[in-house]
Backbone as CSV, one residue per row, in Angstrom:
resi,resn,N_x,N_y,N_z,CA_x,CA_y,CA_z,C_x,C_y,C_z
1,MET,49.025,-9.393,-11.329,48.342,-8.908,-10.588,47.218,-8.255,-10.898
2,LYS,47.770,-7.703,-11.820,46.564,-6.754,-12.707,45.097,-7.303,-13.028
3,ARG,45.599,-8.349,-13.837,44.725,-9.507,-14.374,43.900,-10.278,-13.221
4,LEU,44.491,-10.555,-12.210,43.582,-10.960,-10.817,42.893,-10.420,-10.354
5,PHE,43.211,-8.968,-10.388,42.297,-8.024,-9.599,40.891,-7.732,-10.721
6,LEU,41.354,-7.652,-11.803,40.115,-7.422,-12.797,39.252,-8.764,-12.859
7,THR,39.719,-9.518,-12.640,39.262,-10.717,-12.605,38.117,-11.060,-11.523
8,LEU,38.951,-10.571,-10.308,37.777,-10.523,-9.074,36.579,-9.485,-8.960
9,LEU,37.064,-8.447,-9.838,35.942,-7.521,-10.009,34.931,-8.114,-10.662
10,ILE,35.377,-8.577,-11.849,34.376,-8.965,-12.803,33.627,-10.294,-12.187
11,LEU,34.084,-11.268,-11.199,33.490,-11.779,-10.219,32.229,-11.473,-9.514
12,LEU,33.203,-10.261,-8.465,32.037,-9.781,-7.614,30.885,-9.119,-8.528
13,ALA,30.939,-8.297,-9.539,29.854,-7.719,-10.559,28.978,-8.737,-10.427
14,GLY,29.109,-10.016,-11.031,28.551,-11.116,-11.541,27.965,-11.560,-10.491
15,ALA,28.287,-11.614,-9.289,27.758,-12.290,-7.969,26.556,-11.438,-7.808
16,SER,27.236,-9.618,-7.646,26.124,-8.851,-7.550,24.589,-8.637,-8.147
17,ALA,24.686,-9.073,-9.574,24.065,-9.219,-10.395,23.211,-10.154,-10.228
18,LEU,23.560,-11.145,-9.702,22.718,-12.466,-9.536,21.836,-12.295,-8.127
19,LEU,22.324,-11.428,-7.314,21.957,-11.077,-5.951,20.333,-10.184,-6.085
20,ALA,21.155,-9.410,-7.252,20.027,-8.065,-7.440,18.556,-8.808,-7.538
21,LEU,17.765,-8.060,-6.969,16.088,-8.584,-6.996,15.707,-7.944,-8.384
22,THR,14.799,-8.462,-8.893,13.847,-7.689,-9.889,12.892,-6.747,-9.259
23,PRO,12.282,-6.096,-9.879,10.951,-5.194,-9.320,9.824,-6.072,-8.881
24,GLN,9.681,-7.369,-9.914,8.526,-8.227,-9.472,8.865,-8.816,-8.151
25,GLN,10.034,-9.505,-8.004,10.509,-10.287,-6.700,10.444,-9.144,-5.616
26,VAL,10.959,-8.167,-5.413,10.827,-7.094,-4.723,9.318,-7.128,-3.907
27,ILE,8.221,-6.635,-5.072,6.870,-6.811,-4.755,6.442,-7.864,-4.219
28,ASP,6.939,-9.184,-4.842,6.394,-10.432,-4.032,6.720,-10.657,-2.761
29,ARG,8.168,-10.148,-2.650,8.251,-10.745,-1.336,7.800,-10.018,-0.312
30,SER,7.240,-8.438,-0.542,6.608,-7.708,0.271,5.417,-8.173,0.734
31,ALA,4.544,-8.430,-0.467,3.394,-9.220,-0.401,3.265,-10.663,0.519
32,GLN,4.067,-11.335,0.213,3.893,-12.713,0.784,4.357,-12.443,2.515
33,LYS,5.509,-11.340,2.677,5.603,-11.269,4.116,4.405,-10.458,4.748
34,LEU,3.384,-9.735,4.079,2.468,-8.931,4.500,1.167,-10.140,4.632
35,GLY,1.114,-11.189,3.674,0.440,-12.363,3.855,0.608,-13.418,4.921
36,LYS,1.617,-13.265,4.986,1.842,-14.738,6.160,1.667,-13.986,7.623
37,THR,1.467,-12.532,7.602,1.184,-12.207,8.947,-0.419,-11.999,9.234
38,ALA,-0.836,-12.569,10.478,-2.325,-12.512,10.953,-3.225,-11.213,10.763
39,SER,-2.160,-10.131,10.862,-2.855,-9.017,11.007,-1.586,-7.962,10.849
40,VAL,-1.774,-6.792,10.435,-0.939,-5.657,10.281,-1.548,-4.462,10.372
41,LYS,-0.745,-3.751,11.307,-1.397,-2.372,11.841,-0.199,-1.392,11.344
42,ALA,-0.642,-0.466,10.466,0.208,0.616,9.638,-0.238,1.860,10.376
43,LEU,0.970,2.909,11.030,0.847,4.302,11.091,1.301,4.612,10.121
44,TYR,0.234,5.632,9.369,1.242,6.220,8.484,0.511,8.025,8.286
45,THR,1.273,8.749,7.394,0.805,10.231,7.406,0.873,10.351,5.770
46,LEU,-0.160,10.698,5.443,-0.495,10.791,3.723,-0.620,12.475,3.423
47,THR,0.094,12.760,2.616,-0.112,14.284,2.123,-0.267,14.531,0.879
48,ALA,-1.673,15.406,0.457,-1.779,15.805,-0.841,-2.414,17.016,-0.691
49,ASP,-1.992,17.805,-2.020,-2.332,19.165,-2.037,-1.947,19.899,-0.995
50,GLY,-0.953,19.665,-0.236,-0.153,20.801,0.774,-1.102,20.464,1.769
51,ASN,-1.645,19.208,2.267,-2.174,19.205,3.472,-2.440,17.606,3.629
52,SER,-1.733,17.237,4.882,-1.317,16.364,5.913,-2.272,15.715,6.803
53,VAL,-2.569,14.213,6.907,-3.414,13.751,7.608,-2.721,12.404,8.398
54,GLN,-2.397,12.088,9.366,-2.079,11.000,10.289,-3.515,10.009,10.056
55,GLY,-2.962,8.537,10.066,-4.264,7.544,9.687,-3.627,6.346,10.243
56,VAL,-4.518,5.494,10.632,-4.028,4.198,10.800,-4.680,2.901,10.570
57,LEU,-3.955,2.094,9.812,-4.623,0.890,8.847,-4.318,-0.269,9.480
58,THR,-5.328,-1.043,9.677,-5.024,-2.483,10.213,-5.831,-3.366,8.877
59,MET,-4.759,-4.325,8.739,-5.706,-5.275,7.601,-5.036,-6.433,7.809
60,SER,-5.923,-7.507,7.515,-5.658,-8.682,7.433,-5.911,-9.328,6.260
61,GLY,-5.248,-10.131,5.375,-5.343,-10.539,4.158,-6.150,-9.487,3.160
62,ASN,-7.157,-9.463,2.679,-7.605,-8.276,1.846,-8.635,-7.702,2.300
63,ARG,-9.011,-7.605,3.728,-9.808,-6.945,4.937,-9.184,-6.002,5.276
64,PHE,-9.666,-4.863,5.604,-8.868,-3.808,6.376,-9.782,-2.813,6.833
65,THR,-9.539,-2.272,7.986,-9.869,-0.754,8.392,-8.847,0.178,8.132
66,LEU,-9.618,1.531,8.325,-8.836,2.736,8.215,-9.233,4.152,9.019
67,SER,-8.598,4.234,9.755,-9.266,5.568,10.613,-8.128,6.852,10.392
68,THR,-8.840,7.888,10.269,-8.033,9.410,10.309,-8.916,9.994,11.370
69,PRO,-8.579,11.562,11.701,-9.516,12.060,12.377,-10.774,12.200,11.953
70,THR,-11.220,12.221,10.616,-12.704,13.046,10.203,-13.246,11.542,9.569
71,LEU,-12.538,10.617,9.206,-13.119,9.420,8.361,-12.425,8.208,8.778
72,SER,-13.599,7.364,8.641,-13.620,5.662,9.307,-13.803,4.771,7.967
73,VAL,-13.123,3.664,7.371,-13.384,2.822,6.637,-13.248,1.708,6.632
74,TRP,-14.072,0.785,6.594,-14.214,-0.813,6.874,-14.502,-1.363,5.581
75,PHE,-13.442,-2.461,5.210,-13.906,-3.329,4.113,-13.570,-4.981,4.483
76,ASP,-14.623,-5.631,3.924,-14.624,-6.999,4.612,-14.310,-7.943,3.259
77,GLY,-13.742,-7.535,2.253,-13.262,-8.369,1.209,-14.223,-8.259,0.092
78,LYS,-15.507,-7.622,0.343,-16.647,-7.412,-0.438,-17.379,-6.215,-0.652
79,THR,-17.522,-5.787,0.589,-18.324,-4.426,0.867,-17.413,-3.370,1.552
80,GLN,-17.865,-2.039,1.388,-17.069,-0.955,2.070,-18.013,-0.214,2.689
81,TRP,-17.678,0.350,3.893,-18.571,1.010,4.687,-17.570,2.323,5.142
82,THR,-17.868,3.556,4.414,-17.031,4.868,4.894,-18.129,5.600,5.572
83,TYR,-17.847,6.221,7.114,-18.018,7.054,7.809,-17.618,8.376,7.605
84,SER,-18.168,9.421,7.394,-17.646,10.735,7.345,-18.193,11.186,8.883
85,SER,-17.361,11.861,9.817,-17.777,12.422,10.833,-18.337,13.800,10.696
86,GLN,-18.011,14.458,9.642,-18.177,15.907,9.143,-19.443,16.019,8.790
87,MET,-19.748,14.545,7.906,-21.422,14.614,7.176,-22.237,13.953,8.481
88,GLY,-21.623,12.964,9.228,-22.705,12.534,9.959,-23.304,11.088,9.463
89,GLU,-22.923,10.778,8.343,-23.340,9.722,7.511,-22.572,8.547,7.004
90,VAL,-22.690,7.138,6.531,-22.063,5.948,6.492,-22.706,5.555,5.014
91,SER,-21.324,5.611,4.113,-21.883,5.123,2.643,-21.218,3.321,2.368
92,ILE,-22.203,2.946,1.883,-21.728,1.581,1.385,-21.735,1.205,-0.004
93,VAL,-20.552,0.834,-0.342,-20.669,0.638,-1.895,-19.585,-0.493,-1.974
94,THR,-19.736,-1.448,-3.300,-18.814,-2.463,-3.520,-17.681,-1.908,-4.324
95,PRO,-16.655,-1.834,-4.000,-15.595,-0.832,-4.499,-14.776,-1.605,-5.401
96,THR,-14.454,-1.108,-6.623,-13.443,-1.574,-7.499,-12.337,-1.709,-7.019
97,THR,-11.532,-2.445,-7.921,-9.822,-2.713,-7.417,-9.276,-1.306,-7.735
98,ASP,-9.417,-0.445,-8.546,-9.001,0.893,-8.433,-9.141,1.752,-7.298
99,GLU,-10.317,1.660,-6.641,-10.937,2.502,-6.092,-10.211,1.728,-4.292
100,LEU,-9.954,0.894,-4.261,-9.363,0.051,-3.321,-7.970,0.510,-3.178
101,ARG,-7.162,0.762,-4.257,-5.774,0.924,-4.484,-5.596,2.509,-4.023
102,GLN,-6.646,2.972,-4.009,-6.380,4.467,-3.733,-6.614,4.892,-2.409
103,ILE,-7.827,4.109,-1.585,-7.732,3.882,-0.363,-6.908,3.323,0.479
104,ASN,-6.331,2.182,0.308,-5.532,1.101,0.975,-4.226,1.370,0.107
105,PRO,-3.359,1.760,0.993,-1.794,2.151,-0.008,-1.450,0.438,0.000
106,PHE,-1.530,-0.277,0.712,-1.133,-1.772,0.806,-1.252,-2.688,-0.549
107,GLU,-2.630,-2.203,-0.785,-3.691,-2.790,-1.728,-2.751,-2.749,-3.169
108,ILE,-1.908,-1.204,-3.417,-1.263,-1.410,-4.518,-0.160,-2.435,-4.862
109,ILE,0.550,-2.724,-3.485,1.663,-3.852,-3.530,0.732,-5.181,-3.904
110,ARG,-0.603,-5.151,-3.420,-0.781,-6.410,-3.846,-1.658,-6.977,-5.111
111,SER,-1.970,-5.836,-5.922,-2.473,-5.739,-7.162,-1.949,-5.106,-8.339
112,LEU,-1.330,-4.220,-8.159,-0.643,-3.407,-9.164,0.251,-4.174,-10.463
113,ALA,1.093,-5.507,-10.035,1.851,-6.066,-10.891,1.029,-6.348,-12.403
114,ALA,0.099,-6.841,-12.434,-0.682,-6.969,-14.108,-0.843,-5.696,-14.441
115,ASP,-1.052,-4.887,-14.089,-1.380,-3.693,-14.857,-0.607,-2.583,-15.317
116,PHE,0.782,-3.044,-14.249,1.883,-1.516,-14.331,3.129,-2.144,-14.798
117,LYS,3.659,-1.537,-15.549,5.253,-2.069,-15.946,6.226,-1.461,-14.734
118,GLN,7.035,-2.199,-14.637,7.858,-2.447,-13.097,9.489,-1.781,-13.679
119,THR,9.965,-1.013,-12.990,11.296,-0.668,-12.620,11.905,-0.736,-11.496
120,THR,13.442,-0.760,-11.436,13.918,-0.492,-10.280,14.746,1.117,-10.226
121,LEU,14.222,1.621,-8.888,14.755,3.117,-8.904,15.747,3.113,-7.849
122,LYS,16.493,4.548,-8.247,17.673,4.606,-7.207,16.986,4.552,-5.617
123,ALA,17.742,4.054,-4.547,17.078,4.215,-3.101,18.203,4.327,-2.152
124,PRO,17.909,4.945,-1.028,18.925,4.980,-0.086,19.636,3.807,0.383
125,LYS,21.045,3.772,1.062,21.303,2.160,1.146,20.197,1.755,2.283
126,GLY,20.144,0.184,2.176,19.046,-0.204,3.305,17.984,-0.374,2.703
127,PHE,17.796,0.289,1.589,16.012,0.343,1.063,16.270,0.051,-0.662
128,THR,15.050,-0.718,-1.088,14.908,-0.995,-2.273,13.576,-0.364,-2.747
129,ALA,13.617,0.360,-3.913,12.793,1.238,-4.595,12.282,0.661,-5.744
130,VAL,10.911,0.764,-6.155,10.218,0.278,-7.553,9.506,1.120,-7.939
131,GLY,9.471,1.461,-9.108,8.475,2.376,-9.728,7.519,1.675,-10.736
132,LEU,6.305,1.824,-10.430,5.167,1.294,-11.537,4.231,2.061,-12.341
133,THR,4.584,1.969,-13.455,3.895,2.922,-14.614,2.847,1.960,-15.265
134,ALA,1.351,2.654,-15.501,0.370,2.324,-15.964,0.595,1.856,-17.534
135,LYS,0.208,0.803,-17.747,0.454,0.132,-19.269,-0.432,1.061,-20.089
136,ASN,-1.899,1.271,-19.380,-2.873,2.244,-20.606,-3.481,3.039,-19.862
137,GLY,-3.980,3.876,-20.290,-4.827,4.849,-19.354,-6.140,4.530,-18.803
138,SER,-6.512,3.431,-18.294,-7.635,3.092,-18.191,-7.941,3.197,-16.481
139,THR,-6.718,3.202,-15.822,-7.054,3.063,-14.441,-6.558,4.632,-13.794
140,ASP,-7.049,5.132,-12.573,-6.787,6.276,-12.074,-5.412,6.170,-11.618
141,ILE,-4.720,5.374,-11.165,-3.667,5.610,-10.681,-2.756,5.450,-11.968
142,ARG,-1.833,6.654,-12.392,-1.163,6.501,-13.563,0.434,6.262,-12.941
143,ARG,0.894,6.124,-11.672,2.174,5.864,-11.415,2.398,5.645,-10.133
144,ALA,3.217,4.522,-9.585,3.478,4.580,-8.323,4.953,4.412,-7.892
145,ASP,5.429,4.949,-6.938,6.624,5.042,-6.780,6.732,4.382,-5.271
146,ILE,7.198,2.791,-4.765,7.032,2.229,-3.636,8.696,2.000,-3.344
147,THR,8.812,2.374,-1.958,10.213,2.201,-1.226,9.935,0.712,-0.048
148,PHE,11.002,0.018,-0.165,10.772,-0.997,0.647,11.925,-1.057,1.637
149,SER,11.778,-1.552,2.907,13.041,-1.583,3.598,13.973,-3.275,3.548
150,ASP,14.738,-3.041,3.101,15.651,-4.322,2.814,15.633,-5.032,4.165
151,ALA,15.416,-4.609,5.414,15.530,-5.338,6.616,14.263,-6.027,6.936
152,THR,13.028,-5.527,6.381,11.435,-6.153,6.835,10.759,-6.405,5.658
153,TRP,11.263,-6.108,4.217,10.572,-5.961,3.139,9.140,-5.000,3.255
154,TYR,8.667,-4.680,4.353,7.664,-3.874,4.539,7.811,-2.393,3.534
155,PRO,6.805,-1.765,3.112,7.079,-0.847,2.272,6.901,0.617,3.258
156,THR,7.962,1.517,3.054,8.245,2.729,4.109,7.396,3.820,3.574
157,SER,7.514,4.108,2.179,6.731,4.831,1.756,6.393,4.774,-0.046
158,LEU,5.112,5.445,-0.541,4.787,5.365,-1.628,4.213,6.901,-1.916
159,HIS,4.617,7.232,-3.503,4.401,8.280,-3.859,3.352,7.949,-5.196
160,ILE,2.271,8.338,-5.437,0.862,7.815,-6.251,0.726,9.065,-6.906
161,THR,0.859,8.849,-8.277,0.250,9.893,-9.204,-0.963,9.604,-10.159
162,LEU,-1.959,10.249,-9.934,-3.533,10.116,-10.403,-3.216,10.657,-11.860
163,SER,-4.559,10.013,-12.521,-4.870,10.322,-14.220,-4.927,11.942,-14.071
164,ASN,-5.346,12.799,-12.909,-5.743,14.358,-12.965,-4.492,15.238,-12.392
165,ARG,-3.495,14.046,-12.659,-2.044,14.842,-12.003,-1.602,14.825,-10.585
166,GLN,-2.698,14.447,-9.674,-2.606,14.990,-8.406,-1.440,14.300,-7.567
167,VAL,-0.603,14.461,-7.021,0.116,13.376,-6.482,-0.003,12.966,-4.776
168,ILE,-0.280,11.908,-4.437,-0.705,11.586,-3.110,0.735,10.705,-2.535
169,ALA,1.465,11.398,-1.602,2.727,10.820,-0.402,2.099,10.273,0.552
170,VAL,2.217,9.011,0.390,2.117,8.373,2.013,3.679,7.658,2.588
171,LYS,3.520,8.273,3.828,4.792,7.716,4.842,4.349,6.922,5.673
172,ILE,4.780,5.988,5.774,4.763,4.460,6.671,5.605,4.779,7.991
173,ASP,5.271,5.447,8.879,5.710,5.342,9.904,6.025,4.202,11.245
174,GLN,5.067,3.405,10.801,5.287,2.262,11.832,4.651,1.441,11.157
175,ILE,4.884,-0.284,11.334,4.282,-1.138,11.073,4.340,-2.134,12.041
176,LEU,3.349,-2.754,12.659,3.632,-3.675,13.876,2.313,-4.713,13.206
177,PRO,3.178,-6.235,13.279,2.454,-7.366,13.331,1.503,-7.435,14.139
178,GLY,0.286,-8.332,14.094,-0.742,-8.734,15.039,-1.167,-9.694,15.078
179,GLN,-2.213,-10.455,15.909,-2.810,-11.505,16.010,-4.241,-11.334,15.039
180,HIS,-4.611,-12.798,14.563,-5.781,-12.978,14.270,-6.996,-12.298,14.833
181,LEU,-7.626,-11.572,14.203,-8.720,-10.612,14.363,-9.971,-11.305,13.627
182,PRO,-11.374,-11.252,14.661,-12.147,-11.101,14.080,-13.327,-10.628,12.685
183,GLU,-14.118,-11.345,12.072,-14.689,-10.698,10.992,-15.161,-9.513,11.280
184,SER,-15.652,-9.307,12.193,-16.252,-8.106,12.508,-15.588,-6.870,12.700
185,THR,-14.495,-6.925,12.836,-13.350,-5.981,12.935,-13.348,-5.228,11.761
186,PHE,-13.723,-5.696,10.532,-14.017,-5.145,9.131,-15.211,-4.967,8.769
187,ARG,-16.235,-4.745,9.806,-17.394,-4.570,9.205,-17.925,-3.252,10.035
188,PHE,-18.794,-2.854,9.480,-19.108,-1.402,10.010,-20.368,-1.831,11.214
189,ASP,-20.320,-1.188,12.082,-21.059,-2.029,13.607,-21.965,-0.432,13.754
190,PRO,-23.343,-0.636,13.448,-24.410,0.680,13.328,-24.852,0.498,15.136
191,LYS,-24.250,-0.245,16.057,-24.755,0.248,17.257,-23.746,1.107,18.120
192,LYS,-22.629,0.701,17.205,-21.785,2.486,17.565,-21.564,3.289,17.054
193,TYR,-22.790,3.656,16.183,-22.789,5.064,15.527,-24.575,5.118,15.839
194,PRO,-25.087,5.383,16.495,-26.775,5.642,16.764,-27.001,6.694,16.016
195,GLY,-28.019,6.532,15.085,-28.507,8.053,14.675,-27.858,8.126,13.388
196,VAL,-26.956,7.704,12.898,-26.040,7.837,12.253,-26.892,7.513,10.483
197,GLN,-27.076,8.497,9.725,-27.749,8.325,8.601,-26.615,7.197,7.783
198,VAL,-27.411,6.059,7.115,-26.946,5.026,6.034,-27.329,5.406,4.634
199,VAL,-26.429,5.376,3.750,-26.550,5.561,2.470,-26.027,4.406,1.626
200,ASP,-26.903,3.591,1.063,-26.423,2.551,0.488,-26.573,2.828,-1.075
201,LEU,-24.954,2.768,-1.673,-24.846,3.011,-3.156,-24.822,1.732,-4.042
202,ARG,-24.771,0.670,-3.451,-24.468,-0.815,-3.804,-25.338,-0.776,-5.183
């Protein structure tokens, strides 16, 4: 009887090991889920240096818009426009991958795998957590811990450590799949911001 019990335990342990996903598989599943949706709208809270701000991110493929009470960002896959209501100006840049990762938390999921070592972290029941550590010191992001929902494969939180040791926490409050959006959604429209100074830094 004891032998049978031990045998069952071994078989169950083996089955669990086969069912367990590697960190890369977890990231891939989340990226595929996001990529198959025509658009995604995420409501999130970002906390850094003791200050918190709520924002809305709308994403379609590698394009996105982001808005907070003082900042609005548009990215059409190549060009990025950043409007600051406090400064009353919009800047235009061609962002690097590293810069996009810091602006759009979902970009981390899309592009970190090649530059970061991956580990599985402890997570509450119903969630899976992945730790990503930079392979070298060339990136501004040195570490990112991402928690995913096992039910949806959407990310629920990110903790990002930058090269200056600043820690940025992103809590994703809600993710809503949406319909196809026109390309103009991801470009700055000067007609809606008359009189705003434009600074082209490309």
